[in-house]
N, C-alpha and C positions, 0 to 999 in steps of 0.2 A: 097843297104845298106847290110852290113854284121854284123850279130851278132856272136861273139865268146863267147862261154859259157864254163866255167870250174868250177869244184868242188874245194873247198878249199883243202889245204894240210892235211896230216894225223894228227889225234888227238890220244890221248891215247885210247879213246873209239873205234875209228876206228880200232886201232891195236888189241884191245881186242874183236872185233866183237860185240860191244854193240850198241843198238839203241841210237842214239843221235839226238834229235830234238832241242828243245829250251834250253837245258842245254848248257851254254856258257863256253866252255873250249878252251884252247889254242892249238896251234900246237905243235907237238913233234919236235925233231931235224930232224927227217926224213921228217916231214911235211914242215919244213923250207927249206930243201934241195929240196923237190919237187917243192916248189914255185919258187926257184931259177931256176930250170930246165924249169918250165913253162914260166918264164920271157924270157929265151932264145928262146923258141918256138914262142913267140908272137912278137919277134923283127921285123920281116919283114911284119907284118900284118897291119901296118899303123893305129894302134888303136888310136882313138882320145879322148876317155874317158873310164874310168873303173867305172862300177857301181857295188857296192858290197852290200851284206847283211851286216847289222851292227854288226853281231856276231863276237867275237874275232877271230875265226879261219878263217873266210872269209876276215875280215879287214887285218889281218896279211899277208895273201896270196896276197891280192890286193896291199897292201903297198909295198911289195917287188918289185912287177912289176912296180908300179907307180914311186917309187924312182929310180929304175934302168934306166928307159927310160923317166922320166920326163913327165909322162902322168897324166893329171888331174884325180882325183878320187873323187867319192861321194858315199854315202850309201843310200839305200832305204829300209825302213822297210818291204816292200812287198816281199823282197827276203829272209826273215827269214825262217829258216827251219820249216817244219811242226811240230806242237805240237803233239807228240805221246802220251801225257797223261800218263796213268799208265804204259806204256811200256818204258818210258825213262830209260835207263840204263840196260834193260834186254838184254839177248843174242838175236842177230838178227835171230836166228833159233828157237826161242820160238814159239811153235805151236799156241798159242792164238794170238800172234803178227802177225804171218803169215796169220792166218785166217782173222783177222781184215783187213790186208793189201789188201786182195782180194775184200773187200767191199768198193768201192770208195765213195759211198754216205753216209757211216756210220762213225760217229765221233768215233775216238779212245776215250775210256772212259777218261774223264777229258782233252780231247784234241780236235783236229779238224779233219774234214774229208778231203780227197783228193779233193773233189769238192770245199770245202772252200779255199783250197790252190790254186786250179786252178783259182778261181774267182779273187783272188788278183794278181796272177802272170800274167794272161791274160790281166788284166787291165793295169798292169805295162808295159807289152810288147807293147800293143796298143799305150800307151803314148810315149814310147821311139821311136817307129817307126815314129811317127809324129815329135817329138822334134829333133831327130837326123837323119832325112831322108838324105840318101846319104853318111852317115858316117859309120865308123867301130867302133863298141862298144864291149867292153869286159865286160861280166857279170861274177862275181865270187859269187857263191852261194853254195848250199848244194845238196846232193844226191836226196832228194825228190823233191826239187824245179827244179833241172836239168831234172828230169824225166817229170815233168809238162811242162817245156819249150820245151822238145822234142815233146810232143803232140801238141803244138801250131804250129809247123812247119811240123810235119809228123803224118800221121794216124798210130795208133798202135792198135792191138787187145788187149783185156783185159789181155790175157796171156803175150803178149810182154811187156805191161806196167808193169805188176807185176814182171816180171823177169829182166827188164832193170835196170842196175846200171852203173853210170858213176864213174869210179875210181878216186881217189884223184889226182887232178891237171892234169887230162886229158882234152884236148881241143876239143870241137866240133864247127863246123861252120854251120851257117844257113843264107841263103840269104832271104831277105825280099823284 
């Protein structure tokens, strides 16, 4: 089984370097173009289903691919981006945000911890492995969730985890 994982296309907040978790905003024109490019990349991957976060930016990215290649698509709430609480909309280089980001078991004030996100994402991945065994699955989600997915398949040090970022509409491949 192969998992293909990609982050949604660019949003306005991505372009402005703002923290964007559960704030549900659409793709920019550049984000739509990125999704079109991602669709070309996945053409030869024999993807049998696309599973997307239900957030606008992920659904729009998924829909572009689904419609282009007639691949069935569904959403799963467990792929929603991390709730960054009080840090929603702040600059990604904000010192307090970055300090909180290094504390994996600590909840962002009014949000959730990375450990909470990992619990829901790992449960999702375990179920998908059983349900789609032997198939190629494309997951479209968010930067924080993609970071968690990477830890499911690869060991990472705390520093590697902290620094890892999957760029918009970049594709990663994992064998299960």
